[in-house]
C-alpha positions in Angstrom: 84.3 117.1 -66.0 81.4 115.5 -63.9 82.6 113.3 -60.8 85.7 114.8 -60.5 87.2 116.3 -57.5 88.6 119.7 -57.6 91.7 120.4 -56.2 93.4 123.5 -55.1 96.8 124.5 -54.7 97.6 126.1 -51.4 101.2 126.3 -52.2 102.7 127.1 -55.1 106.7 127.4 -56.4 107.4 128.9 -59.8 110.7 129.1 -61.0 112.6 129.6 -57.7 116.5 130.4 -58.0 118.6 131.1 -54.9 122.3 131.7 -55.3 125.1 132.2 -52.6 127.8 134.2 -54.3 129.0 132.0 -57.1 127.2 129.0 -55.9 123.6 128.1 -56.8 121.6 125.9 -54.0 118.7 126.1 -56.0 117.7 126.3 -59.9 114.4 126.9 -61.5 112.7 124.9 -58.9 109.1 124.3 -59.3 106.3 122.5 -57.4 102.7 122.7 -56.1 101.0 121.6 -52.8 97.5 120.8 -53.0 95.4 122.0 -49.9 94.7 119.0 -47.5 97.5 116.9 -48.7 100.7 115.4 -47.0 103.7 116.4 -49.2 107.7 115.5 -48.5 110.5 117.2 -50.2 113.3 114.9 -50.4 116.9 114.7 -51.3 120.8 113.8 -50.5 122.5 116.3 -48.3 123.4 119.5 -50.0 120.6 119.4 -52.6 118.7 122.6 -51.5 116.3 120.9 -49.3 116.8 123.5 -46.1 117.3 126.5 -48.6 113.9 125.8 -50.7 112.3 125.7 -47.2 114.0 128.9 -46.2 113.1 130.6 -49.1 109.3 129.4 -48.3 109.2 130.8 -45.1 110.9 133.9 -45.9 114.1 133.8 -44.2 115.7 133.6 -47.7 114.7 135.7 -50.7 115.3 134.0 -54.1 117.0 135.6 -56.8 114.1 134.5 -59.3 111.1 133.1 -59.3 107.5 133.3 -57.2 106.1 131.6 -54.0 102.5 131.8 -53.9 100.0 130.8 -51.1 96.7 130.3 -51.5 97.1 132.5 -54.8 98.7 135.2 -53.0 102.5 136.4 -54.4 104.3 136.0 -51.1 107.7 136.0 -52.5 108.9 139.3 -51.2 107.0 139.0 -48.1 108.9 139.2 -44.6 108.3 136.0 -42.4 106.0 137.8 -39.8 103.6 138.7 -42.7 103.5 134.9 -43.7 103.0 133.8 -40.1 99.9 136.0 -40.0 98.9 134.3 -43.4 99.0 130.6 -41.2 102.4 129.9 -42.6 104.6 127.9 -39.9 107.6 125.9 -39.7 109.6 123.9 -37.6 113.3 123.6 -37.4 116.0 120.9 -37.4 117.4 122.4 -34.5 114.9 122.8 -31.9 113.8 126.3 -31.3 111.9 126.7 -28.2 112.0 128.9 -25.5 113.9 126.6 -22.9 113.0 128.4 -19.7 109.2 128.6 -20.6 106.6 126.0 -20.3 105.0 123.8 -22.6 101.9 125.8 -22.6 103.6 129.4 -22.9 105.8 127.9 -26.0 102.8 126.8 -27.9 100.5 130.1 -27.2 103.5 132.2 -28.5 103.0 130.2 -31.8 99.4 132.4 -31.9 100.8 135.8 -31.1 100.6 136.9 -34.6 96.9 136.8 -34.7 96.4 138.2 -31.5 94.1 141.5 -32.0 94.6 143.0 -28.5 96.9 146.3 -28.4 100.2 146.5 -25.9 98.2 148.8 -23.4 95.2 146.3 -23.6 98.0 143.4 -22.8 99.7 145.2 -20.2 96.4 146.1 -18.0 95.4 142.5 -18.9 91.8 142.8 -18.6 88.6 142.7 -20.6 89.3 141.9 -24.3 93.0 141.0 -23.7 92.0 138.5 -20.7 88.8 137.0 -23.0 91.2 136.5 -26.0 94.0 134.7 -23.7 91.3 132.3 -22.0 89.9 131.7 -25.5 93.4 130.8 -26.7 94.2 128.6 -24.0 90.9 126.7 -24.2 91.7 126.1 -27.9 95.1 125.0 -27.4 94.2 123.1 -24.5 91.0 121.4 -25.9 92.3 120.7 -29.6 96.1 120.9 -29.7 97.3 119.5 -26.5 95.0 116.7 -26.7 95.5 115.9 -30.1 99.3 115.5 -29.6 98.9 113.9 -26.3 101.4 116.3 -24.2 98.5 116.8 -21.7 100.9 115.2 -18.9 103.6 117.8 -19.6 101.9 121.1 -20.1 103.2 122.9 -17.3 106.8 121.5 -17.5 109.5 123.9 -18.8 110.6 122.4 -22.3 114.5 122.3 -21.2 113.7 119.2 -19.0 111.9 117.2 -21.9 113.2 114.7 -24.3 114.2 115.6 -27.7 111.0 113.7 -28.9 108.8 115.3 -26.9 110.3 118.8 -27.6 109.7 118.2 -31.0 106.1 117.3 -30.5 106.1 120.8 -28.6 107.3 122.6 -31.6 104.6 121.0 -33.9 101.9 122.1 -31.4 103.3 126.1 -31.7 103.1 125.7 -35.3 99.5 124.3 -35.2 98.7 127.1 -32.8 99.7 129.4 -35.7 96.7 127.8 -37.6 
């Protein structure tokens, strides 16, 4: 096929079924999401949208089916393992650390990718300091600027409006890469 663009499935859901007791929340659901695309999961209340996102992110284990991320079966992988692969999500209800600053909440999004160990982090010199400074520079230059939240970077999230808190959640998800 000359001239055709090659598409790649970044996320593939195959035959996912989820039950809560006798109630089937999801029945044999299949779909795929192409890399670089913007996709939506829509439906009425009770249709299973949140249950599907909970299966994809690893909070629920489907009783049948598979979930693949970049071709890798992550169906039985726990949420921290999925985060290491770059999977992030935001929630309907805001899930930020209200006593922490915007910048600190965003930096937490990258914790799964940090390479320094506990001792290096405790001493906070050498590799830990360099990694923290590089992370902060990337967040400040790329994510904070992109989302236009520079003016609130040092504020505690508890004083922000709902809309700005949602933007901070998005920034934290972007920090996960």
